[in-house]
C-alpha positions in Angstrom: 13.4 -18.1 21.8 16.3 -20.5 21.6 17.9 -20.8 18.2 20.4 -23.3 16.7 23.5 -22.1 14.9 23.0 -22.1 11.1 19.3 -22.4 11.1 17.1 -19.9 9.4 14.1 -18.5 11.4 11.2 -16.3 10.3 8.6 -14.2 12.1 5.1 -14.1 10.6 2.3 -11.9 11.8 -1.3 -13.1 11.5 -4.0 -10.5 11.7 -6.6 -11.0 14.3 -8.4 -7.7 14.1 -8.1 -4.3 12.5 -8.9 -3.0 9.0 -5.5 -3.5 7.2 -2.9 -6.2 6.6 -0.3 -6.6 9.3 1.7 -3.3 9.2 4.5 -4.4 11.5 8.2 -4.1 11.2 10.5 -6.5 13.1 14.1 -7.5 13.5 15.8 -10.4 15.3 18.6 -9.7 17.7 20.7 -11.4 20.4 19.7 -8.9 23.0 16.4 -7.7 24.2 15.4 -4.4 22.5 18.7 -4.2 20.7 19.2 -3.5 17.0 17.4 -1.4 14.6 13.8 -2.4 13.8 13.5 -2.9 10.1 11.3 -4.5 7.5 13.3 -7.7 7.9 12.1 -10.2 5.5 10.7 -7.7 3.1 7.3 -8.6 1.7 7.7 -6.0 -1.0 4.1 -4.8 -0.6 2.7 -8.3 -1.2 -0.4 -8.7 1.1 0.0 -12.5 1.3 -0.6 -14.0 4.7 2.3 -16.1 5.7 5.1 -14.0 4.4 7.6 -13.2 7.1 8.2 -9.7 8.5 11.6 -10.7 9.4 14.2 -13.5 8.7 17.3 -14.4 10.5 19.9 -17.1 10.3 21.5 -17.6 13.8 25.2 -17.3 13.7 25.5 -19.1 17.1 23.2 -21.1 19.3 21.5 -19.2 22.1 18.7 -17.0 23.1 17.3 -14.5 20.5 14.7 -11.9 20.5 12.1 -10.4 18.0 11.8 -6.7 18.3 8.5 -5.5 16.8 7.1 -2.1 15.9 3.5 -1.4 14.5 3.7 1.6 12.1 -0.1 1.8 11.4 -2.5 3.8 13.4 -5.7 2.4 15.0 -6.3 -0.6 17.2 -5.1 -3.9 15.8 -4.4 -7.3 17.2 -1.8 -9.7 15.8 -0.4 -13.1 16.6 3.2 -13.5 15.8 4.7 -16.9 15.2 8.4 -17.8 14.9 9.1 -20.6 12.4 12.4 -22.6 12.1 13.5 -24.2 8.8 12.4 -21.2 6.9 13.1 -21.9 3.2 15.7 -19.7 1.4 14.1 -17.1 -0.9 13.9 -18.1 -4.5 16.5 -17.0 -7.1 15.5 -15.2 -10.2 17.7 -15.6 -13.2 18.6 -13.3 -14.6 18.0 -11.0 -11.6 18.2 -7.9 -13.9 18.7 -7.1 -17.5 22.0 -5.7 -18.9 21.9 -2.1 -20.2 20.9 -2.1 -23.8 18.6 -5.1 -23.6 15.7 -4.7 -26.1 14.7 -8.3 -26.9 12.3 -10.4 -24.8 14.1 -12.4 -22.1 13.4 -15.8 -20.5 13.0 -15.6 -16.7 13.8 -18.7 -14.6 13.0 -19.0 -10.9 14.5 -21.8 -8.6 13.9 -22.7 -5.0 14.8 -25.5 -2.6 13.8 -28.9 -3.6 10.1 -29.6 -2.8 9.2 -25.9 -2.5 6.3 -24.4 -4.5 7.2 -21.0 -6.0 4.8 -18.1 -6.5 5.5 -14.9 -8.2 3.9 -11.5 -9.2 4.5 -8.8 -11.9 4.7 -5.9 -9.5 4.4 -3.1 -12.0 1.6 -4.8 -14.0 -0.9 -6.4 -11.8 -1.5 -7.9 -8.3 -2.2 -11.4 -9.4 -0.1 -14.1 -7.8 0.9 -16.8 -10.2 2.2 -20.4 -9.5 5.6 -20.9 -11.2 5.9 -24.1 -13.2 8.3 -23.3 -16.0 10.5 -20.4 -17.4 8.5 -17.5 -18.9 9.3 -14.9 -21.4 9.2 -11.3 -20.3 9.0 -8.4 -22.8 7.8 -5.5 -20.6 9.3 -3.2 -17.9 8.4 -4.6 -14.6 9.7 -6.0 -11.4 9.0 -9.7 -10.5 8.5 -10.6 -6.8 8.8 -14.3 -5.9 8.6 -16.4 -2.8 8.7 -20.0 -2.0 6.6 -22.3 0.3 7.9 -25.5 1.7 6.2 -27.6 4.4 3.7 -24.7 5.0 6.5 -22.2 5.8 7.1 -19.1 3.6 10.4 -17.8 2.4 11.2 -14.1 2.2 10.6 -12.3 -1.1 13.1 -12.0 -3.9 12.8 -9.3 -6.5 14.1 -9.1 -10.1 14.2 -5.8 -11.9 13.7 -5.9 -15.6 13.9 -2.6 -17.5 14.4 -2.6 -21.4 16.3 0.0 -23.3 14.3 2.3 -25.6 11.0 1.6 -23.9 8.5 4.1 -25.1 6.2 5.5 -22.5 3.1 7.5 -23.3 3.3 11.2 -23.2 0.4 13.1 -21.5 -0.6 16.6 -22.2 -0.8 18.8 -20.3 2.2 17.5 -18.4 2.8 18.2 -14.7 4.7 21.4 -15.4 1.7 23.2 -16.5 
């Protein structure tokens, strides 16, 4: 595809057949078959159709390629679309907690004007919430967020929130027995 300098592009795989979500890795490059194939956009395990498998901001105008690898077994069929004007991933503030934090913290998520923001508590549940206002967090978890603008999904941003002195249950017998 032909890219314009400074524009952000994303590659999204849509499942056509097969049992599982699109298990593809991809990376953009300026040469066919060049570059390491990585997870690219990083969906952080979120099985949300529309999240990009790779995101790339073209440094110069020209021809670019998407290199793709399927890491799942079995026969599957996908359609891969490349979108321009991919919104930037949202920003979580704070992105993490300073050492020694014990009190609940307010988390704010921002994105480009006009974008809808969605988030998920990764260590707690798989529910995807619509962000509308800052929320208070008082548990150890990771928050994964993405934005959608004009029907195009951003990559996923992740905030890591670990509180000091968190007590975890002890199980008996433990795994050493």
